[in-house]
N, C-alpha and C positions, 0 to 999 in steps of 0.2 A: 606382467609386472604389478606387484602390489604397491599401491600408493595411498597416502593419507591426503584427503582433500582439505585444503586450507580455506576454501571459499565454496559457495554453492556453484556447481557447474551443471548447466542445463543438459539433460540427457545422460548425465553420469551419476550425480549424487549430490548430497548436501555436505555442508561444512563438517569436518572432523570424522566423516565416514571413511572406512577403509574399503577401497575398491580395487578390483583387478582390471587393468587396462592394457592395451597393447603398448609395447615398448616405444615405438615410434611416436605414438600419440602423446605419451608422457614426456619424452625427450624434446619433441618439437613444439608442443603446445602447452601442456600443463606446467612443466618446470620453468620455461622461459617467462611465462606470465605469472609465476609464483602462485599458481592455483593448487599445487600439490607438491608433496615431497615423498621420497622413497620411504616405505613402511619398514624401518629397521626396528629392532627391539628397543633401542634407546629412544627413538622417535615415538614409538607407541606408548612408552611409559610417560614421556613428557606430554604427549597429547591428551592423555587421560585426565591429568590435573587441569589442563587448559579447557578441556571439554566441560568439566564440572563447573568451572567458573563461568564459562560462556553460557551454559545452560541456565544457571541462576540468573544471569543478566537477561537472557531471552524471556524467562518466565516473568520477571519483573516488568519488562516492557510490555509483554502480552497482557498482564493484569491492568496496567495503565491504559492501554488501548481499549480494552473491554469496558473499563469505566467511562472513558470518553465516548465510546459508541453508545453505551446505555444512556448517558446524559443527552446525547444528540438525538436519540430516538424520540424523545418527548418534546422536541423543539421544532419550530418551523421558521422558515425565512420568508419574508414578504418582499416582493419586488414590485415597483410601480413602473408601468410602461404607458406611454402616450397611446391613446386608442381613438379610433374614429367613432362616429355616432352609433354604428352598429355593434360596437364592442370588439372590433378586430384591432389588436395591437399593431403598432408600426414597427416595433423592434422585436427582439427575442431575448431570452435569458440563456446564456451560454455556460459551459463548464467553468470557464475562467471567472465569470461573474459569481457563480455559486461558491467556488473555492475562495475567492476574495472575500465574500460575505461571511463565510465560515470563519476565516481568520480574523476579520474585523470584529466579529461578535465573540471572539475568544473561545469558540467551540474547540478549536485546535490551535496550537501555537507552532511548534517546530516539527510536529509529526507529518510524515508523508501520507497524503491521502489521494485517492483517485476517485473522481466523480464518474459514475457509469451513466453516460447519457448518449444515446444513439445520435440525436440531432438536437439543436437548440429548441427550447420550449417557446412556442409561438402562439399559445392560446391562453386567454384569461382563465382563472380558476385555480384549483388545487392539483398539484402534481406530486408524485412520489419519486424520489431519485435515490439510487443505491450509492452508498459511500463505502469504498473499500479501503481499509486501513492496513492491508497486507497481513501477514501472519494468520490468514484465514479468519479475519475479523471483519464483518460487514454490518452495516446498519442501513435503515431507510430514513431519509430526511424528507420532511414535508416542505414543499415549495408552493407558495401562494403568489399568483400573479394578479395584480389588481390594476384597474385603470388609473392613470395619474389625474389628479385634480378632482 
């Protein structure tokens, strides 16, 4: 059965693509969740105009995210942690702390970003953290952890 995807569907395709799927999958999953509709000639004509409009919006969003990523690449965030005499910090810097600092410093406002951090940063010094803006846009943010006081 030929369907037009109305949203990105993992393992099937992206929004506004025309895909061939099994009838049961379309009737039992895609249609009830409004993820797709039958690819009729009428629907195909209508989708083409919607697709052009959607693509223009996507391009605009991507350009904005690229500008934000480029701006963030030249910046760094400084965190102060209490440390013992040997320079070992008592705490750590987490994804949530970094995301909060990014928003507090107005690097991003409403954009969804993901901080790629395997584990919290627990050592003083300079660290580099990957920031993922989706839409295949990523940047590196410099994080500095200094002893408090």
